[in-house]
C-alpha positions as CSV (number, residue, x, y, z in Angstrom):
1,M,61.1,77.3,-34.7
2,T,58.8,78.7,-36.8
3,N,56.2,76.4,-38.7
4,V,58.7,75.5,-40.8
5,L,55.7,73.0,-42.6
6,N,53.0,75.7,-42.5
7,T,50.9,73.1,-40.4
8,N,47.8,74.7,-39.8
9,L,45.7,73.2,-36.5
10,T,43.7,76.2,-36.3
11,G,40.6,75.1,-34.0
12,K,42.5,71.7,-33.3
13,V,42.5,70.0,-29.9
14,A,45.5,69.1,-29.1
15,V,46.3,67.0,-25.8
16,V,49.7,66.4,-24.8
17,T,51.0,64.1,-21.8
18,G,54.1,64.9,-19.9
19,A,53.8,68.4,-20.3
20,G,56.2,69.4,-17.6
21,G,59.1,67.9,-19.1
22,V,61.5,69.4,-21.7
23,L,60.4,68.0,-24.5
24,C,57.1,67.5,-24.4
25,S,56.5,71.7,-23.6
26,A,58.2,72.7,-26.6
27,F,55.6,70.4,-28.4
28,A,53.3,72.1,-26.5
29,K,54.4,75.2,-27.7
30,T,55.0,74.2,-31.3
31,L,51.5,72.9,-31.6
32,A,49.9,76.2,-30.2
33,R,52.0,78.2,-32.5
34,A,50.6,75.8,-35.2
35,G,47.2,77.4,-33.9
36,A,45.6,74.3,-32.0
37,K,44.5,74.9,-28.2
38,V,46.5,72.3,-26.6
39,A,45.9,71.1,-23.3
40,L,49.1,70.4,-21.4
41,L,48.7,67.2,-18.8
42,D,51.4,66.1,-16.5
43,I,51.3,64.9,-12.9
44,N,53.7,68.0,-12.1
45,L,50.6,70.8,-12.4
46,E,52.8,73.5,-11.4
47,A,55.5,72.4,-14.2
48,A,52.4,72.2,-16.7
49,Q,51.3,75.6,-15.3
50,A,54.5,77.4,-15.7
51,F,54.3,76.3,-19.9
52,S,50.6,76.9,-20.5
53,N,51.5,80.5,-19.0
54,E,54.0,80.6,-21.2
55,I,52.2,80.0,-24.2
56,V,49.6,82.3,-23.2
57,A,52.0,84.8,-22.9
58,E,52.7,84.5,-26.3
59,G,48.9,84.6,-27.4
60,G,48.0,80.6,-28.1
61,I,45.5,79.0,-26.0
62,A,46.6,76.6,-23.8
63,K,45.5,75.5,-20.0
64,A,47.2,72.6,-17.3
65,F,45.7,69.5,-16.1
66,S,46.8,67.5,-13.6
67,C,47.2,63.8,-14.8
68,N,48.3,61.0,-13.2
69,V,48.9,58.7,-16.9
70,L,48.6,55.8,-14.6
71,D,44.9,55.8,-12.9
72,K,42.1,55.4,-15.9
73,D,39.3,56.9,-13.7
74,I,41.7,60.3,-13.7
75,C,42.7,60.3,-17.2
76,Y,38.9,59.8,-17.9
77,A,37.8,62.4,-15.8
78,V,40.4,64.9,-17.2
79,A,39.6,63.7,-20.9
80,D,36.2,65.1,-19.8
81,E,37.5,68.7,-18.5
82,V,39.5,68.8,-21.5
83,E,36.2,68.4,-23.8
84,K,34.4,70.6,-21.5
85,E,36.9,73.3,-22.1
86,F,37.9,73.2,-25.3
87,G,36.0,70.8,-27.1
88,K,36.8,66.8,-28.6
89,C,40.4,65.8,-28.6
90,D,41.7,66.1,-32.5
91,I,45.3,65.3,-31.5
92,L,46.7,63.2,-28.5
93,V,50.7,63.0,-27.6
94,N,51.3,60.6,-25.7
95,G,55.0,61.8,-23.8
96,A,54.7,61.0,-20.8
97,G,57.2,58.4,-19.5
98,G,60.6,57.9,-18.1
99,N,62.6,55.3,-15.7
100,N,64.0,55.0,-12.4
101,P,67.5,54.2,-11.0
102,K,65.9,51.1,-9.4
103,A,65.6,49.3,-13.0
104,T,69.1,50.9,-14.0
105,T,72.5,48.6,-13.7
106,D,75.8,50.5,-12.0
107,K,78.0,48.6,-14.6
108,E,77.3,48.2,-18.7
109,Y,79.1,45.0,-18.3
110,F,78.6,42.1,-15.8
111,E,82.0,40.8,-14.4
112,L,82.2,37.7,-11.9
113,G,82.2,38.8,-8.5
114,D,79.7,41.8,-9.3
115,I,76.4,39.4,-7.3
116,D,78.8,39.8,-4.0
117,A,80.2,43.2,-4.9
118,D,79.0,46.8,-3.5
119,T,77.3,47.6,-7.1
120,K,73.8,47.4,-8.5
121,S,74.1,44.1,-11.1
122,F,71.3,42.8,-13.3
123,F,70.2,40.8,-10.4
124,D,69.7,43.2,-8.4
125,L,67.5,45.1,-10.1
126,D,64.1,45.6,-8.5
127,A,60.9,44.3,-9.7
128,A,58.9,47.3,-8.2
129,G,61.2,49.6,-10.1
130,V,60.9,47.3,-13.2
131,G,57.4,47.7,-13.4
132,F,56.8,50.8,-12.4
133,V,59.2,51.9,-15.9
134,F,56.8,49.4,-17.8
135,N,53.9,50.6,-16.7
136,L,55.0,54.6,-16.7
137,N,55.7,54.1,-20.3
138,F,53.4,51.5,-21.7
139,L,50.2,51.9,-19.6
140,G,50.8,55.9,-19.5
141,T,50.2,55.6,-23.0
142,L,47.9,53.5,-23.4
143,L,45.6,54.5,-20.9
144,P,45.7,58.2,-21.8
145,T,44.7,57.0,-25.4
146,Q,41.8,54.9,-24.3
147,A,40.7,57.8,-22.0
148,F,40.8,60.5,-25.7
149,A,40.3,57.8,-28.5
150,R,36.7,57.8,-27.5
151,Q,36.4,61.2,-28.8
152,M,38.3,60.5,-32.0
153,V,36.6,57.6,-33.1
154,G,34.5,58.2,-36.4
155,R,35.8,62.0,-37.1
156,E,38.3,62.2,-39.9
157,G,42.0,63.6,-40.1
158,C,42.6,62.5,-36.0
159,N,46.1,62.0,-35.1
160,I,47.5,59.9,-32.2
161,L,51.3,60.6,-31.7
162,N,53.6,58.2,-29.5
163,V,57.2,59.2,-28.1
164,S,59.4,56.1,-28.8
165,S,63.5,56.0,-28.6
166,M,66.6,55.1,-29.5
167,N,66.2,52.1,-27.1
168,A,63.6,50.8,-29.0
169,Y,65.8,49.8,-31.9
170,T,68.8,48.5,-29.9
171,P,69.2,48.5,-26.1
172,L,71.2,50.5,-24.1
173,T,73.7,49.3,-21.6
174,K,72.1,50.0,-18.2
175,I,68.5,50.5,-18.6
176,P,66.9,47.1,-19.8
177,A,63.4,48.6,-18.5
178,Y,63.4,51.4,-20.6
179,S,64.7,49.9,-23.8
180,G,62.1,47.5,-23.2
181,A,59.3,50.0,-22.4
182,K,60.0,52.2,-25.2
183,A,60.4,48.6,-27.8
184,A,56.9,48.0,-26.9
185,I,55.8,51.6,-27.3
186,S,56.7,51.3,-31.4
187,N,54.7,48.0,-31.4
188,F,52.0,49.3,-29.1
189,T,52.4,52.4,-32.4
190,Q,51.8,49.8,-34.8
191,W,48.7,47.6,-33.6
192,L,47.0,51.2,-32.3
193,A,47.6,52.0,-36.1
194,V,45.6,49.3,-37.3
195,H,42.8,49.3,-34.8
196,F,41.9,52.7,-35.4
197,S,42.7,52.9,-39.4
198,R,39.1,52.7,-40.1
199,V,37.4,55.0,-38.0
200,G,39.5,58.0,-39.0
201,I,42.4,58.4,-36.5
202,R,46.1,58.0,-37.8
203,V,48.3,56.6,-35.2
204,N,52.6,56.8,-35.6
205,A,55.7,57.9,-33.6
206,I,58.6,60.1,-33.2
207,A,61.5,58.1,-32.5
208,P,64.1,61.0,-30.5
209,G,67.8,60.2,-30.7
210,F,70.1,62.0,-27.7
211,F,68.7,65.1,-26.2
212,S,69.9,66.7,-23.4
213,T,66.6,67.0,-20.6
214,K,66.6,67.2,-16.9
215,Q,65.6,63.1,-17.0
216,N,68.9,62.4,-18.6
217,A,71.4,64.9,-16.7
218,K,73.0,62.5,-14.4
219,L,73.8,59.8,-17.2
220,L,75.1,62.9,-19.5
221,F,76.8,65.1,-17.0
222,N,79.2,64.9,-13.8
223,D,77.8,67.0,-10.9
224,D,80.5,69.3,-11.9
225,G,79.0,69.6,-14.9
226,T,81.8,68.0,-17.0
227,P,80.3,65.6,-19.6
228,T,80.1,61.5,-18.8
229,A,82.0,59.2,-20.3
230,R,78.6,57.5,-21.3
231,T,78.3,60.9,-22.9
232,G,81.7,60.8,-25.0
233,K,80.3,57.5,-26.1
234,I,77.1,58.7,-27.5
235,L,78.5,61.4,-29.2
236,A,81.2,59.1,-31.1
237,A,77.9,56.8,-32.1
238,T,76.0,60.1,-33.5
239,P,77.5,60.5,-36.9
240,M,76.4,64.7,-36.3
241,G,78.3,64.9,-33.3
242,R,76.0,66.5,-31.0
243,F,72.8,66.5,-28.9
244,G,69.5,67.5,-30.5
245,E,67.8,70.8,-29.5
246,S,64.1,70.5,-29.0
247,D,63.1,72.5,-31.8
248,E,64.6,69.9,-33.8
249,L,61.9,67.6,-33.4
250,D,59.2,70.3,-34.6
251,G,59.5,69.3,-37.9
252,A,58.8,65.6,-37.8
253,L,56.0,66.4,-35.3
254,L,54.1,68.7,-37.3
255,F,55.1,66.1,-40.7
256,L,52.9,63.4,-38.9
257,L,50.3,65.5,-37.8
258,N,49.7,67.3,-41.3
259,N,46.5,65.7,-42.7
260,E,47.7,66.6,-46.4
261,A,51.2,65.9,-45.8
262,A,50.7,62.3,-44.3
263,S,47.5,61.8,-45.3
264,F,48.5,58.1,-46.2
265,I,50.8,57.7,-43.2
266,T,50.2,55.5,-40.3
267,G,52.1,53.0,-37.9
268,V,55.3,54.2,-38.7
269,V,58.0,55.4,-36.3
270,L,60.2,58.1,-37.4
271,P,64.3,58.1,-35.8
272,V,64.9,62.2,-34.8
273,D,68.8,60.9,-34.0
274,G,71.3,62.7,-36.2
275,G,71.9,59.5,-37.4
276,F,72.6,57.5,-34.3
277,S,70.1,55.0,-36.0
278,A,72.0,54.5,-38.9
279,Y,76.0,53.9,-37.5
280,S,77.3,50.9,-37.1
281,G,80.3,52.4,-35.3
282,V,83.1,51.2,-38.4
């Protein structure tokens, strides 16, 4: 997708966490096409490097960095590396996150007998798995923000963009930890927006609806590629009747980062969901 809003990020330094994934790598490419120098952070350096190479091949400026967003010391060290390579961070996109099977129930509804049945019910959720999901999403946003916001404070026109989810509005069945963690991201976005409102930093979030990615592939498609029953429910509850494409997040991304178009917007969570959050089901 072209730069539909003509957002000019030339000279800006943009950092994207989780940049080895489908959506966040697309964010990185969009930022580079808008002129930003982009640092792609991911625990999977090989994946981030592949997308960084694609950006450079297009004529953009990018570099991949290995980063564990759950390790504060590593986040701070990477922030220093990025500053040495590109300069101080102007834009931070907190895209790292995810779910874990240990924090997911097998069934949507609990039924009598499930406690003793060969099924993972609410009572079988693993505390460590639930903790990992909360940490990955919440701490995985807080720690990079601590590391990179140090470079932003007192400099007008800096932006932090978090990635929330439709789960933050209404929890999806089966995934209580992920839904709760994303609700925390929306709340944290508002908190950060207030906290940094007087030092030049705007903080907003995007709440994607349903996009087909590697992360949710097993929930959406069977091994033979046919859609699961869950996919049928999702599409039935999405008025536009389809999954989103990654480049359909570009407009929201560029708008919220545009310091002219969105100069008085901070603390919002913008749904990009094909109408999912507006539909009551009837």
